[in-house]
N, C-alpha and C positions, 0 to 999 in steps of 0.2 A: 359456831358458824355452820353453815350448810355443808354437808359432805360433798355435794356436787361442785361447790366452789373450790374445795381443796383438790378435787380431781382435775379441774380445769387448770389450777395453778401448777399442779404437778406435771400435767401434760405440757404446759407452756415452758416450764423449767427444763424438761427433757428436750423439748424442741430447741430451746435457746442453747443448751449445752452442745447439741449435735451441730447446730449452725455455727457456733463459735469454733468447734473443732475443725469443721470444714474450712472456715476462713483462715485458720492458722496452718493448715496442712501445706499449702503451696509455699509460703515464706519459710517455713521450717525445712522443707525439702531443699529449697535453694540455699539456705544457710548451711545445711549439712553437706551439700555438694561443694560449696565454696570453701568450707573448712576441710574438706577431704575426709569426712568421717564415714565409717561404714554404717549400715542400717542399724546394727546393734548398738554402736556407739551413739548414733543419733537418738535411739530409743532411751538410752541411759541419760543423755543430755536432757531429753524431754522430761524424764522422771525427776531429775534434779530441779529443773525449772518449775515443774508443777509443785514440788514439795517445798520450794524455797520460802513462800509466804508463811507457811506453818512453822517452818524452822526458825525464821526470824522472830515470829511472835513468841515461840517457846523460849528462845534464848533471851529475848528482852524481858519476858516475865520472870525468868529465873534470875536474871541479873538484878531486877528490881525487887526481888523477894516476894512477888505476888503469888 
């Protein structure tokens, strides 16, 4: 494929990731305040939530012997 197409796709993916993070910021802040978590505990919660899909895939693969 053309290199310019990949540059455009990469740019769109970076923009989409930034937009998605901005969309999640306000609800996560409200959830953190509602649960009474500190900023560092909120960051830890976000890290766990972010890693959970990969963790589930790895555990499932290991249990199925794949």
